[in-house]
C-alpha positions in Angstrom: 16.3 38.8 23.4 15.7 37.2 26.9 16.5 33.5 27.7 12.9 32.2 27.1 12.7 33.9 23.6 16.1 32.5 22.7 15.0 28.9 23.7 11.9 29.3 21.7 13.8 30.5 18.7 16.3 27.7 19.0 13.5 25.2 19.2 11.9 26.6 16.1 15.2 26.4 14.2 15.6 22.8 15.3 12.0 22.0 14.1 12.8 23.6 10.7 16.0 21.6 10.4 14.3 18.4 11.2 11.6 19.2 8.7 14.2 19.8 5.9 16.0 16.6 6.8 12.7 14.7 6.7 11.8 16.1 3.3 15.2 15.3 1.9 15.0 11.7 3.1 11.6 11.3 1.5 12.8 12.8 -1.8 15.8 10.5 -1.9 13.6 7.5 -1.3 11.3 8.5 -4.2 14.2 9.0 -6.6 15.9 5.7 -5.7 19.5 4.9 -6.7 21.1 7.0 -9.4 22.9 3.9 -10.8 21.3 1.0 -12.7 19.9 -1.5 -10.2 20.3 -5.0 -11.7 17.2 -7.2 -11.6 17.2 -11.0 -11.3 16.7 -11.2 -15.1 19.9 -9.1 -15.6 21.9 -11.8 -13.8 20.8 -14.6 -16.2 22.9 -15.5 -19.2 20.4 -13.9 -21.5 20.3 -10.8 -19.3 24.1 -10.5 -19.4 24.1 -10.9 -23.2 21.4 -8.3 -23.5 23.4 -5.8 -21.5 26.5 -6.4 -23.6 24.5 -6.1 -26.8 22.8 -2.9 -25.6 26.2 -1.3 -24.8 27.6 -2.3 -28.2 24.6 -0.8 -29.9 24.9 2.4 -28.1 28.6 2.6 -28.9 28.2 1.6 -32.5 25.0 3.5 -33.2 21.6 2.1 -32.8 20.7 2.8 -36.5 22.9 -0.2 -37.5 20.9 -2.6 -35.3 17.7 -4.2 -36.8 15.8 -6.0 -34.1 13.7 -7.9 -36.6 16.8 -9.6 -37.9 18.7 -10.1 -34.6 19.8 -13.6 -33.5 16.9 -13.9 -31.0 14.2 -12.6 -33.3 11.1 -14.7 -34.0 8.3 -12.8 -35.7 5.9 -15.7 -35.4 5.7 -14.7 -31.8 5.4 -18.1 -30.1 4.6 -18.5 -26.4 7.9 -19.3 -24.6 8.5 -21.8 -21.9 8.9 -19.5 -18.8 11.7 -21.9 -17.7 13.7 -20.8 -20.8 13.7 -17.1 -19.8 17.3 -16.3 -19.1 18.7 -18.9 -21.5 17.4 -17.5 -24.8 19.3 -15.2 -27.1 18.4 -11.5 -26.3 16.0 -9.8 -28.6 16.4 -6.0 -28.1 13.7 -3.6 -29.2 14.3 0.2 -29.3 11.8 3.0 -29.6 11.2 4.3 -33.1 11.6 7.9 -32.0 13.2 9.7 -29.1 16.0 8.5 -26.9 14.3 6.0 -24.7 15.8 2.7 -23.7 15.4 -0.9 -24.9 13.5 -3.9 -23.8 14.5 -7.5 -24.1 11.5 -9.1 -25.9 12.6 -12.6 -25.0 12.2 -11.8 -21.3 8.4 -12.0 -21.8 6.9 -15.5 -22.1 3.6 -14.6 -23.8 3.9 -14.2 -27.5 0.9 -11.9 -27.7 2.4 -9.6 -25.0 5.8 -9.7 -26.6 4.4 -8.5 -29.9 2.4 -5.8 -28.1 5.5 -4.5 -26.3 7.3 -4.4 -29.6 4.4 -2.5 -31.3 4.4 0.2 -28.6 8.1 0.4 -28.4 8.7 0.8 -32.1 5.7 2.9 -33.0 6.2 5.3 -30.2 4.0 7.1 -27.6 0.5 8.2 -28.4 -0.1 11.8 -29.4 -3.7 12.3 -28.4 -4.1 14.3 -25.2 -6.5 11.8 -23.7 -3.7 9.2 -23.6 -1.1 11.6 -22.1 -2.0 10.9 -18.5 -1.5 7.9 -16.3 -4.7 7.8 -14.3 -7.8 5.7 -13.8 -9.7 7.5 -16.6 -7.0 6.8 -19.2 -6.6 3.3 -17.9 -10.3 2.6 -18.4 -10.1 4.1 -21.9 -7.3 1.8 -22.9 -9.1 -1.2 -21.4 -12.1 -0.4 -23.6 -9.7 -0.4 -26.6 -8.3 -3.7 -25.7 -11.8 -5.2 -25.2 -13.3 -3.6 -28.3 -14.3 -5.4 -31.5 -12.3 -4.9 -34.6 -14.8 -2.4 -36.0 -15.0 -0.5 -32.7 -11.2 -0.4 -32.4 -10.8 1.0 -35.9 -13.2 3.8 -35.0 -11.4 4.5 -31.7 -8.0 4.3 -33.5 -9.1 7.2 -35.8 -10.4 9.2 -32.9 -7.4 8.7 -30.6 -4.7 8.6 -33.2 -3.5 5.0 -32.5 -0.6 3.6 -34.6 0.0 0.6 -36.7 2.4 -0.5 -39.5 3.0 -3.6 -41.7 4.1 -5.6 -38.6 1.7 -4.4 -35.9 -2.1 -3.8 -35.8 -4.1 -1.3 -33.8 -4.9 -4.1 -31.4 -1.2 -4.9 -30.9 -0.5 -1.2 -30.2 -3.5 -0.9 -27.8 -2.4 -3.9 -25.7 1.2 -2.6 -25.8 -0.1 0.8 -24.5 -1.9 -1.1 -21.7 1.2 -3.0 -20.7 3.2 0.2 -20.7 0.7 1.9 -18.4 0.8 -1.1 -16.0 4.6 -0.7 -15.9 4.4 3.0 -15.3 1.8 2.5 -12.5 4.0 -0.2 -10.9 7.0 2.2 -10.9 4.8 5.1 -9.6 3.4 2.9 -6.8 7.0 1.8 -6.0 8.1 5.4 -5.6 5.1 6.2 -3.5 5.7 3.2 -1.3 9.4 4.2 -0.9 8.3 7.6 0.2 5.7 6.2 2.6 8.3 3.8 4.0 10.8 6.6 4.5 8.1 8.7 6.2 7.1 5.8 8.5 10.8 5.2 9.3 11.3 8.8 10.2 8.1 8.8 12.3 9.3 5.6 14.1 12.6 7.2 14.9 11.0 10.4 16.2 8.5 8.4 18.3 11.3 6.2 19.7 13.1 9.4 20.8 9.8 10.7 22.4 9.2 7.4 24.2 12.8 7.4 25.5 12.4 11.0 26.7 9.1 10.1 28.4 10.8 7.2 30.2 13.7 9.2 31.4 11.4 12.0 32.5 9.4 9.6 34.6 6.1 9.9 32.6 6.0 6.1 32.2 6.8 5.2 35.8 4.1 2.9 37.5 1.3 4.6 39.3 0.6 2.9 42.7 2.4 -0.1 41.4 0.4 -0.4 38.1 2.6 0.1 35.0 1.3 1.5 31.7 1.4 -2.1 30.2 -0.7 -3.4 33.2 -3.2 -0.6 32.8 -3.5 -1.0 29.0 -3.8 -4.8 29.3 -6.5 -4.4 31.9 -8.5 -2.0 29.7 -8.1 -4.4 26.8 -9.4 -7.3 28.9 -12.4 -5.2 30.0 -13.1 -4.1 26.4 -13.0 -7.8 25.3 -15.8 -8.7 27.7 -14.0 -9.6 31.0 -15.7 -8.3 34.1 -13.9 -5.7 36.1 -13.7 -7.8 39.3 -11.7 -10.5 37.5 -9.3 -7.9 36.0 -8.8 -6.2 39.4 -8.1 -9.6 41.0 -5.2 -10.0 38.5 -3.9 -6.6 39.3 -4.3 -7.1 43.1 -6.1 -3.8 43.7 -9.5 -2.5 44.8 -11.8 -0.4 42.6 -10.9 3.0 44.3 -7.3 2.4 43.6 -8.1 1.4 40.0 -10.2 4.6 39.5 -7.4 6.8 40.9 -4.7 5.0 38.7 -6.9 5.3 35.6 -7.5 9.0 36.2 -3.8 9.6 36.6 -2.8 7.7 33.5 -5.5 9.6 31.5 -4.1 12.8 32.9 -0.6 12.0 31.8 -1.7 11.1 28.3 -3.7 14.3 27.9 -0.7 16.4 29.0 1.7 14.5 26.7 1.9 16.6 23.4 4.4 14.1 21.9 1.9 11.2 22.1 4.6 8.9 23.4 2.4 7.6 26.2 -0.5 7.1 23.8 1.7 5.1 21.5 3.0 2.9 24.3 -0.6 2.4 25.5 -1.9 1.6 22.0 0.9 -1.0 21.5 0.1 -2.7 24.8 -3.7 -2.5 24.2 -3.6 -4.5 21.0 -1.2 -7.1 22.6 -2.6 -7.2 26.1 -1.1 -10.5 27.3 1.9 -8.7 28.8 2.8 -7.5 32.3 0.6 -9.1 34.9 -1.6 -10.5 32.1 1.3 -12.4 30.4 0.4 -15.7 32.0 -3.2 -15.4 30.7 -4.6 -13.3 33.5 -8.3 -12.9 33.0 -9.8 -15.3 30.6 -9.9 -14.4 27.0 -13.4 -14.5 25.5 -14.1 -17.0 22.7 -13.5 -15.9 19.2 -16.6 -15.1 17.1 -18.4 -18.2 15.7 -17.3 -19.0 12.2 -14.0 -17.0 12.5 -15.6 -13.8 11.3 -12.9 -11.6 12.9 -10.1 -13.6 11.3 -11.9 -13.6 7.9 -12.2 -9.8 7.8 -8.7 -9.3 9.0 -7.5 -11.4 6.1 -9.7 -9.7 3.4 -9.2 -6.0 2.7 -12.1 -5.8 0.2 -14.4 -7.3 2.8 -13.2 -4.8 5.3 -14.1 -1.9 2.9 -17.4 -3.6 2.1 -18.5 -3.6 5.7 -17.3 -0.1 6.2 -19.3 1.1 3.2 -22.3 -0.9 4.5 -22.1 1.0 7.8 -21.7 4.4 6.1 -24.7 3.7 3.9 -26.7 2.3 6.8 -26.0 5.5 8.9 -27.4 7.6 6.1 -30.6 5.4 6.1 -30.9 5.6 9.9 -29.7 2.0 10.5 -27.7 1.1 13.6 -24.0 0.4 13.0 -23.8 -2.3 15.7 -26.7 -4.2 14.1 -24.9 -4.1 10.7 -21.8 -5.5 12.4 -23.8 -8.3 13.8 -24.8 -9.3 10.3 -21.1 -10.1 9.7 -20.7 -11.9 13.0 -18.7 -9.0 14.5 -18.8 -7.0 17.7 -17.8 -3.4 18.3 -14.5 -4.6 19.9 -13.9 -6.9 16.9 -14.4 -3.9 14.6 -11.9 -1.8 16.6 -9.3 -4.6 16.3 -10.0 -4.9 12.5 -9.7 -1.2 12.1 -6.3 -1.1 13.9 -5.1 -4.0 11.8 -6.0 -2.6 8.4 -5.0 1.0 9.4 -1.5 -0.3 10.2 -1.4 -2.2 6.9 -2.3 0.8 4.9 0.5 2.8 6.5 3.0 0.3 5.1 1.3 -0.8 1.9 0.6 2.0 -0.5 -1.4 -0.1 -2.9 -4.1 -0.7 -0.2 -4.7 3.0 0.1 -5.0 3.4 -3.7 -7.6 0.6 -3.8 -9.7 2.0 -1.1 -11.5 4.9 -3.0 -12.6 2.6 -5.8 -13.9 -0.1 -3.4 -15.8 2.5 -1.3 -17.4 4.0 -4.4 -18.5 0.6 -5.7 -19.9 -0.7 -2.4 -21.2 2.7 -1.4 -23.4 2.6 -4.6 -24.4 -1.0 -3.9 -25.6 -0.4 -0.3 -27.2 2.9 -1.1 -30.1 1.0 -2.8 -33.1 0.4 -0.5 -32.9 -3.0 1.2 -29.3 -3.7 0.1 -27.5 -5.8 2.6 -30.6 -6.9 4.4 -30.0 -10.5 3.4 -26.4 -10.7 4.6 -25.9 -13.4 7.2 -22.4 -14.7 8.1 
């Protein structure tokens, strides 16, 4: 094996090792700690009592514990003062079958929800295959059960093998099932968010190393006195509506120099396979008041009338609505820029908004999970002839 082949083989081994390390960190993030992580409720007097009682029940045998007769029991299911949570006697409720864990019923202020949780916990998990998945289809099915009339719910109970006993009705069980699904989804979202955070942290570390290597290798050295930050800031000012002459005046160069510098920076970016230069450029572009433009440089154009830019940057659903309007409009032969104008936005505004929400979705998993449903809803709305024609921000 010659020297080049050895270097390539070593590089491939390093990539594989980095890949294994990345996968392991993401898996660890999804699993979370292997020990019990105490919540704020656990730290309250009630929470401490519940933990002690739970340990005693495990050691003494759960069969000897009757939650309906425990010190904290109240089968009239009153609504509790939320301020009392943490001071009440614990009221532990175990599943009627299987190992499972326990819940402290008095940690829930709503009497209706407390009874529903007890119904699900004591009657056990549903057996019907349609209720064995935690997805949007099953969630909608359970929602229809909770919203159904008594007669409708009785029919659904027979069809889907819902449970009841002398203490709890089908409605109690259906609501308890809904609350359990909410909790499962929260936990799943939390694991997914932990994995996303770990992946983003790894990507940040790797990009930091790439940028450091680019700096040490001279790839970020100024070109004819114009730094990457200066060049990115200048391009951002131009994209925002400033004329080239005013931008070049801040830089102190003539157009031929600007053209040569731009060509060289573009060339460096195209040759950089690590995307370090592109990352530095992007960070500078969205925050252009740096370098020679730190003191204001070329004037910043006025914000859109009515604060449309700020409004869309603060409303994720509105962002998806506009995106869906553009997609539907394109299918109908409508101009995307004209659609943006209906919302008081320019092309540059839309680029800023896209960068804003794209970054948010990289750090907030729940936004990414909401996006398909919102796009489907607004896509269907704007697919109708004439839909959106009356929008005027």
